[in-house]
C-alpha positions in Angstrom: -8.1 -3.8 22.0 -5.5 -5.6 19.6 -2.3 -4.1 18.1 -3.7 -5.1 14.7 -7.2 -3.8 15.5 -5.4 -0.2 16.3 -3.3 -0.5 13.4 -6.4 -0.9 11.0 -8.4 2.1 12.6 -5.2 4.1 12.1 -5.1 2.8 8.3 -9.0 3.5 7.7 -8.6 7.1 9.1 -5.7 7.7 6.7 -2.5 7.3 8.7 0.2 6.1 7.2 2.7 3.5 8.8 5.5 5.9 8.4 3.3 8.7 10.4 2.5 6.8 13.3 1.7 3.2 14.9 0.0 1.9 17.9 2.9 2.0 19.9 3.9 5.3 19.1 0.5 6.5 20.9 1.5 4.5 23.8 4.8 6.4 23.8 3.7 9.9 23.7 0.8 9.2 26.0 3.1 8.0 28.5 5.1 11.1 27.7 2.9 13.7 27.8 1.3 12.4 31.2 4.7 12.2 33.1 6.1 15.4 31.8 3.2 17.7 30.8 0.6 16.4 33.5 2.8 15.5 35.8 2.0 11.9 37.0 3.8 9.3 38.4 5.3 6.6 36.5 3.9 4.0 38.4 0.5 4.9 37.5 1.2 5.4 34.0 2.9 2.3 33.8 0.1 0.0 35.5 -2.6 2.1 33.1 -0.7 1.1 29.8 -0.1 -2.5 31.1 3.1 -2.5 32.0 4.8 -4.8 34.1 6.1 -1.9 37.1 9.5 -3.5 38.4 9.2 -3.7 42.4 11.5 -4.7 44.6 9.2 -6.9 46.3 8.1 -8.7 43.7 4.8 -9.4 41.7 3.5 -11.9 44.4 3.2 -9.1 46.7 2.4 -5.8 45.1 -2.0 -5.9 44.0 -2.1 -2.4 43.9 -4.4 -1.4 41.3 -4.5 2.5 42.2 -7.8 2.8 40.3 -9.1 5.5 41.8 -6.3 8.0 40.6 -5.8 6.1 37.3 -9.2 7.1 36.5 -8.5 10.6 37.5 -5.5 10.3 35.0 -7.3 9.2 32.5 -10.0 12.2 32.9 -6.9 14.4 33.0 -6.0 13.0 30.0 -9.2 13.2 28.3 -9.3 17.1 29.1 -5.9 17.9 27.6 -7.0 16.1 24.5 -10.0 18.1 24.2 -8.1 21.5 24.9 -5.7 20.4 22.0 -9.1 20.3 19.7 -10.2 23.5 21.4 -6.7 25.6 20.3 -6.8 24.0 17.1 -10.4 25.0 16.1 -9.5 29.0 17.8 -6.7 29.0 15.2 
């Protein structure tokens, strides 16, 4: 999905540009995945489609870590669900 698509969805949901932007979600997710959920930065960077700096270069690095990234995204979904559940009990 393009930044414009995400931006349009955010505006439709009522989020003003001064509150959040598409890149803000990426930054927030990256920070929480590493700091709170203890995932390795290489997995996070691959998931958010950033180039991973590799001393061997992209030519030789074809790792995708699909299993680990799938697990990470399920943990992320569970984390978000826990926030919703926490919010509904307040």
